[in-house]
N, C-alpha and C positions, 0 to 999 in steps of 0.2 A: 181739464182744458187741453186742447190740442196744441202741441209744441210746433208752431208753424216753421220754425227754423229747421227742425229735424224730421218733419213729416214727409213720408213718401207713399207712393201708391202701390207698394209691394203686395198688399192683400186684395187689390182690385183686380181679381182674376176673371177669366171668361165665365166661370160658373156663377160668380156673384153678379156679374153684369146681366147674364141671361135670366137669373132669378129676379133681379130688379125689373127687367123689362116684362117678365111674365106677370108681375104684380100689376102692371099698368093695363094688362089685357092684350098686349101685342104679342104675336107669335113670330119669332124670328125665323125667317126662311133661309137667309144667306148669312155668310160669315160676317163678323164684325170687322170693319175697316177702320183702323185708327187714323184720325185726322190730325193735322198739325196744330198742337196746342201744348204748351208747357205748364201753364198755370192750372188748368183743369185737365180732365181727360175726356176726349170727345171721339165718338165713334159713329160711323154711318152703317146702317143695316137696312135690310129689306124684309118686309113681313110676308106672310103666306099669300097675301093678295097682290104681291109684287109692288107694293108701295114703298117708297124710300123715305127713311127717317134719319134724324141725327139725334143722338142722346149725349147730353153733357153731364158728367159727374163733377160737381163743384168741389174744389179743394176745401176740405173741412177746416172750419175756423177762420177762413179768409173773410167771408161776408156773413152777417147775421141772417136769419130767416127773413126778418123784416126788410132788410136791404135787398135780398134776392127777389122777394115778392114785389117790392116797389119797382125794380127793374122790369119784371114781367108785366106789371100793371101799366107801366109807361109804354111798353111795346104794344100792348093791347089797345091802349087809348089812341095810339097813332094809327093802328089798323082800322079802328072804328071810323076814322075820317079818311080812309083809303090812302094812307101814306104807306108805301111799300117797305115795311120793316119786318124782319123775321121774328115772329112771336111764338112763344111756347104753346103747346097744345094742352088744354085742360082735360084732365081725366077725373070724372066725377066731381067736376068743379075745381079741382086742384091742379095748379101748374108746377108746383114744387113737391116732388115725391121724395120718399126716403126709404133706404134699405141698408141695414147694418152700418149705420152711422154716416152714410153718404147721402147728401141731398142731390137729386138729379132732376133734369127736365128734358122733355122730348119736343123736337121740332119736325115739321115736314122738311125734307131735304129740298133746298132751293138751288138748283144749278144755275149756271150763267157764265157769260164770258167775262174776261177781265175788263174792268173799267179803264178806259183810255184817258189818262190824265191830260195828255196833250191834245185831246179832241175837244175843241171849244164848245161845240154843240152839246156834247155829253156833260161838260163842265157846267154849262148854264143850266141844264136840266137838273143836275145835282144841286146847284145853288137854289133853285126853286123849292126843291123838296126840303133842303136844310132850313129854308125860311119857314116852311110849313111846320117842320119839326120844332123849331124854336118858338113858333107862335103858340104851340101847345105847351112846350116847356116853360114858357113865361107865365102861363096861367095855372100850371100844375107843378108848383115847386116841390122838390123832394123833401121829405121829412126825415128819411133814414140814410139815404146814400151820402157818401162822403163829399167834402168840398175840395176843390182844387186849390190848395194853399201851400204856402212856403214851408209850414211845419212838416206836412207829410211828404212833400216832393223834394225838399232840400235838407231840412234839419235832421229828420229821421234817417235818411240814407247816409248823411255825413257821420252821424253817431255810430251807425252800424259799420261803416268802412273804417272808422278810427279805432273801434274796439277790436276788430279782427286783424289778422296778419295778411291782408290782401296785397298791400303795396310793399315793394322792396324798400328797405330802410333809407336808401339813398334818394328815393323819389318822393317820400311821404311829405317832407317839409314843403317842397315846391307845389305838390298837388294840393294839399290842404290850404296853403296860402292862396292859390288861385281860386279854389272852391269858395273860400270865405269872401274873397273879393267879388266873385260872381254872385254869391248869396246877397251881399249888400246891394248890388245893382238891382237884382230882381226884387228884393224886398221894397226898395224905393219905388220901383216901377209899379208894383201891384197895389200901391196906395191909391192908384187912380180909382175914383168912385164911379164904377160902371155897374150895370145890371147883372145880377147873378141868376142864372136860369138853369133849368134841367137840360142836360146835354146828352148827346150820344157819348161823348167823352174820349173816344178813340177812333175818330173818323179819318183814318188813313185810307189810301186807295185800296188796300187789300180787304177792307171791310165793306166795300161796295161792289156788288156784282151787277152785270148788265144783262137784262132780260127784256128787250123792247123798252128799256128805261131802267133807271137805277133800282137796286134792291139793297137796302141797308141791313147788315148783319152784325151780330156780336155786340150786344149792349152790356157786356160784362163789366166794362169800366165806366158805365154811365155815372155821372156825378154832377154836382152843381158847380158852375163857373161862368166865365164870360163867353159870349157867343163866338168870339174869334177862335176859341179852342177847337171848334168843329170845322173851321175853315182853313187855318194856317197849314195843316198837314197836307192839304191838297195843292199847295204851291211848290214849284220846283224850278230848277234852272237858274239862270242869271237874273239879276234884279229886273231887267227890262221884260223878261219872260214872265216873271212873277207878277209884275204890274198888269200885264195883259190878262193873265189867269185870274187875278184878284178882281179886276174890272168885270170880267165875264161872270165869275161866281156871284158877285154882288148884284149884277144886272138881274139875274134870276132871283136871288135871295130877297131883294127889296120889293119884288112884286107881292110878297106875302108878309114881310117882317122888316120893320125899320132897323137899320144898322147904325150903331154909334161909331163913327169913324175914328174917334179917339182910341178905340180898342186896337187899332193897327199898331200902336206903340207897344202893345203887349205881345206881339208875335215872337220877338227874340227872347224876352223873358220866359215865355211859355216853352220855347224850344230848349232853353237852358234847363228849366225844371225837368223836362222830359229826359234830357241827357243824364242828369244826375240820378233821377229816380230809377232809370234803367240800370245804372251801376249798382245801386242799392238793392234792386230787385234780384239781380244775379247773386249778390252776396247773401241775401236773405234766404234764397232757395238752394244754396250750394249743397246742403246736406241731402237733397233729393237726388238720387243717382242719375236722373235724367239730365240734370244740369251740367255736371262735369263731362258727361258723354257728348252733349250737343254744343257746349261752349268751352272747349278745352283750353282756349286761349285766354280765358278770363283772368287767371292768376299768374300770368306771365309778365315779365318785365316789358316786353314789346307792347303788350296791351296798355299798360299804365303809361308808358311814354307817349303812346298815341293819344291817350286821354288827356294828358298834360297839353299836348299840341292842340287838341280840340277845345280845351278850356281857354287857351290863349285866343283861338279864333273866335270863340263865342263871346269873350270879353270885348273883342274888337267890334263884333256885330252889335253888342249891347250899346256901344258908344257911338255907333253910326246913326245917321238920321233914319227913322223908321219909314217903311213903305207909306206912300200917300197917293191918293188919287185926286188931289187938288190940282187945278190948272197949273201947268208948268212942268209936269213930270215928263 
C-alpha cells in the first residue's frame, strides 16, 4: 500500500512520462511543459500532428480506480448533453491508463481566457451551466466518489494537525479550542436535510475558462454534497456585492434546476470546512518535497497566528445571519 504521507514523485521522470504516452499511441513532438498542480502531476505537450494535449498522472493511492473512472464517466455524461466540461480521451475504450504504478489520463488541451467573476453576464452564463450540471448530478448519484462531510473535512485534519508538531506549543491550545468550537457550529449546521447530488466539487474561478462561453475543468475533487458547494466559491467582495452575484448566478441556475434556498445557510459552514481541510492537506503532503518548496510559510509561527485570526473571523461569520435573497435585503 502507498504511504500517502511520505509519497513523492521523484521517480516520475521524463523517460517514464514519454514511455507512458507512447503506450497511448501518441507521439510527443514538443517538450513537456509542467502545469500548476501539487496534488497530481500535470503536463502539456504537442504531438507530431501539432495537436496539444494535457496528461495528468494521478497521485498513487489518493483515489481508487473506481473513483477515478466515476469522475471520468461524469465528465463524459455532461459532454453527451453538450455541457462544456473537459473530459478525458478514451484510448481503446479506456480513459484511465497505467504505467509503472501510475494511473494517468489524457485530455485535449483547452485554452481560454480567465473567467471574469465580476462580469455579471458571464456569471449568469456560468449559473445556467451549473444548473444543467446539477440536473445531471441529481439523477446520476455517485457510488464511489467521497461525500463532503465533517469527518473528512474537519475531524481528520484536526487529528493530523494534533498528531504532528506543526503548531508552536504556545499557540496550540488556543488554535484547537477555536477549531473545536468551529467544528461544533459546522456539525450543527450540516444537520440541515437537503439534497445530496453529484458535484463538480471544486468550482472556484480558476477552474472555469472562458471560450465564447464557460468551459469547466478539473473534476479531480468531484464528490457528493449540497448544490451550494458549487456556487459559493464564485461569490466575492462585500455582502452587498455577494448578494448581487448570488442573485445573478441563481437567475441562470434556476432556468434548469430548482434551488433550495435553505442551502444559503451552508455557505459559511462550507467555507470553514474548506479552510480546515486546506491546513490538513498541507500537513498530509509535507513529506512530498514539492510542498516545503512551494509553501515554506506553513510551519511558521506567523502562519499559525494568522490561522487563529482566521478562525476567529470565521466563527463570527458562522454566527452572523446567512445570505438571503428574500425581500428586504
